[in-house]
N, C-alpha and C positions, 0 to 999 in steps of 0.2 A: 193725745186724744184717742179714745177707743175706736178701732177701725170697724166699719160696718160691712158685713158680708151678705151675699145672697148665694144660693146653691141650686144648680140645675142638675138633676139626676140624683135626687135624695134617696131613692129606694135601691140604688145599685150596691154591689158588693163593696166597692171602694169608698163610698160616700162617708161611712163612719170615721174613716181615718182623716178625712177632711174636716168633719165636725170636731173631732178631737184636736186637730191641729189649730183650728180657729179658737177653740176654747183655751188650749195650752198657751197660745200666744196673746191672750188677752183680748181677742176680738169678740164681736157679737154677730151671730147669725140672725138676721132680721126677717128673711123670707127664703122659702125653698119651693122647688117645683119638681114634680114627677108625675107622669101619667098613671103610675101605680100608686095607690093610696096606702100601701102597707109600709108606713114610714114611722112606726112607733118609736124607732130608735132615736128620733129627734128629741123625745122627752128626756133622754139620758144626758143631753147636752144643752139644748135651747128650747125648752117647752113653750116659750112665748113667741117663737118664730111663726110668722104667717106662712100658710101652705096653700099651694095651688096645684091642680091636676091639668091645667090647660096653659100652654105657653102664652096665649093671647091675654088671658087675665093676669098672669104673672107679669107680662110686659107692661100692661096698664098700671099695675101696682108699683113696679119699679120706677116708671115714669112719673107717677104721682109723688112718690117719695122725693125724687129729684127736684120736681117743680116747687115743692114746699120747703126746700132747703134741708132735706134729710136723706140725701142721696146715699146709695151704697158705694163703698170705695172699691170693693173687689167682688167679682162674680166667679165662684168656683164651678168648674164644669166637670161632671162625672157621668155624662150621658154616653150613649153608644158612639163608637168611633166615628161613624159616618156623619154624625150630627155636630161634631166638635167645631168644624169650620163655621157653621151657621150660628152656633151658640157663642163662639168667640166674637163674631160680628155683632150679635145681640148685646154682649157686654160692652164692647167699644162704643156702639151707638148710644148706649145709656151712660157714657162718660165714666165707665168703671174699668179698672184693670181686670184682665182675665187670668185666672189660675186654672190651667187645664191639665187633666190627666193625659198620659200618653195614649195614642199618638196625637200630637197637636193637630195634624191633618193627615190624610191618607196619601196625598200627592204633593211633590215638591213645589209645583207651580202655585198651589194654594197659599204657600208661605209668602210669595211675592205680593199677592193681593192683600194679605193681612198686614204686611209691612206698610203698604200704602195707606191703609185705614189707621194704623198706628200714627203715622205722620199727620194725618188729617185731624185726629181726635186728641193727640197728645197722651193717649193711654197706652199701656204696655200689655203684651201677652207673655205670660210665663208658663212653663211646662214643668210638671213634676218628673224630674229625672233623678230619682233618689239614689240610684247606684253610684252616681258621681260623688255622693257624700259618704259612701261606705268606707270605713277606715282601711280595710284590706285592699280595696281597689285604688284608693287615693295613694296608698303606699306603693302599689305597683306602678302607678303613673310616675311617681317621683323617681322610682328606680329606672324606668324606661327613659325618662327625660334627662338622666345623667349623661355627661359627655361621652362621646364614642359612637361610632357607626356600628350598628348591629341590627340584624333581622331576627325576630323571634318566631318560633314555631308554637302555635297556640291551638289547643283543642277545647271546644266549648260544648257542653251537653246540658240541656235543660229539659226535663220531663215534668210537666205540670199536669198530671192526669185529671181528666174531667169525665163526668158521667154522660149518659145518653142525652141529657137535657141540652148539652152544649150545641149539638148539631141543630136542634130545633129552635134555638135562640138566635138572635141577631149575630152572635159570635160565630156561628157556623156558616154564615153567609159572607163569602169573600167580598162582595160589593159593599157590605156594611162594616165588616171588621178589618178587612185587609188580609185575612187569612192568618194561619198560625204564626208565620214569621213576623207579622205586624203585631198581632194581638198579644202573644206571649214573649216575642223575641226582641221587640224594639228597644227595651231598656238595655239588653245585652249588646246590640249593635251600636247603640249610642255610646256606651262606656268603652267598647272596643275602639271606636274611631277616636274617642277622647284620649285614650291611653296610647294607641299605636299609630295615630295619624290618619289622614284622609284615605278614602277607599279608591282602589283601582279596579282590577279585574274581579268580576263576580261570576262564579259558576254555580249553578243549581243542579244537584244530583237527584233530588227527591222533592216533590211538592204535591201533597194531596190534602184531603180534608183534616187529617189527624196529625200529620208530621211534615217537616221540611228539613232539608239538609243541603250542605254545599261547602264551597271553599271561597274565601274572599281574600284578596291581596290588599293589605294596608301598607302605608308608607314604611312601617317598621315591623311588620308581622305577616305571616301566612297563617290564616285561621281556617281550621276545619270546624264546622258547626253542625249541631243536630238539635232540633226542637220538636217536641211531641206532646200531645195530650193523651196518648195511649198508655195505660198502665202497664201493658206488656213490655214496654221499653224501659221500665225501671230495672235497676240492678236486682238480681235474684234475691239478695238478702232483704232489700227494701220491700219487695213483693211479699216476702214471708212475714215480715213484721208489720205489714199494713201501712207502711209509709206511702204517701201519695205524690210526693215531690222529690225530685233529685236535681241538684245544681252542681256542676263541676266545671272547673277551668284549670287547665294545666298550661304552663308557660315553660317551654323547653323541658318538659317532663315534671316540673315542680307544681304541686297542687297549690292553688290559690283559694283559700277557704273564705267563702262569702255567703254561706248558707244561712248563717245567723246574723243578727244585728239589724234587722229591718224594722223593728217595732217603732222606733221613734223618728224614722227618716222623713216621714211626711211633716211632722212637727218641725224638724230642722229645716226642711225645705221652705215652710211658711216663714220661719224666723228670717231666713236669708232674703226671701222676697220682700218682706216688710222692711228689711234693712237696705233694700235697693240692690241686692246681689243675687237675684234669681236668674234662671236660665231662660234667655229670650229666644226669639225666632232664629237668629243667626246660629245660636248654639245647637238647636235641634235639627238643623238642616241636614247634616251628614247622615244621621240615623234614618230620617225620613227618605233620603235618597237611596240608601242601601235597601230598605225593605221594599221600596217601589221597584228597584231593579230586580230583586228576588221574585216579586209578584209577576213580573212581565218577562223574565228571561226564559229562554227555552230550557227544557230539562236535558242535561247532558248524560251520556253513558258513564257508567262507573269505571272510569279509567283515571290514571294519574292519582292525585291526592284526593281522597274522599274519607269521610268519617266512618270509622269501623261499624257503627250501628246501621249504616245504610243498607247493608245486606240483610240484617235482621228485620229491618222495617219492610223491605221488599218481600221477605219470606212470610211475614204475618199479614 
């Protein structure tokens, strides 16, 4: 039977990937909501979907569908980070599974409450953690999981340059986005803990509105990391050719190429969720714990192991 979906946050940057994933997996988007009514993109996928700009009316509509035997099976959540917890609760209260963009929540303790609601309702919460599906990173995990005790030295750099709009939006408000480490870094920390094991010591060397950096000790790796939305932190050649994004991971000096291959990962995530193999609340906990630590840790002096871009970031 064709699965029925609703979508919260239809006007956001990531929402079209969810619409495409719903379409590609044979689902039907029956209703969508966003305070911003610039959502003509819906016509490219589900022009017959009902649309609301107020959550209260959207809630009433979803409830009416359920009461007349036409309930939605899944509610996809692409709203601002700080609203994810509330919108997941909204989905579960309406007897629908939730499919949420990262971060599932901003604080680890919110996961405990959501697990309680899962038990009460019998519905599940799934998060899009698409890097776990990337072939290069899956191959890295297989290699790290091979027998033998070994600790790896890992460097991770991610520069996703953003314009002046970023600071003026909710993404520039730490209370709403969780800051740079949460907003652009959570996928990386999730995949790092998946590949190299649970986190231990977490040191923050840099944390401001535009970038963050530090070192984290995992069960099988020592990771120096650097995250930025400042185009000045891009490699010189990429600045010259107009590129806006740079992703890099080295493991014991070996490059792990994962810059490409993202196009279909939302669709693959949906396929797995519909097959009962999505990433649930227990899976996402380690990543949420790491970014919560980064947000709240004191900033340490640049001594010991630190990412080489830290000094450049301090200079600019």
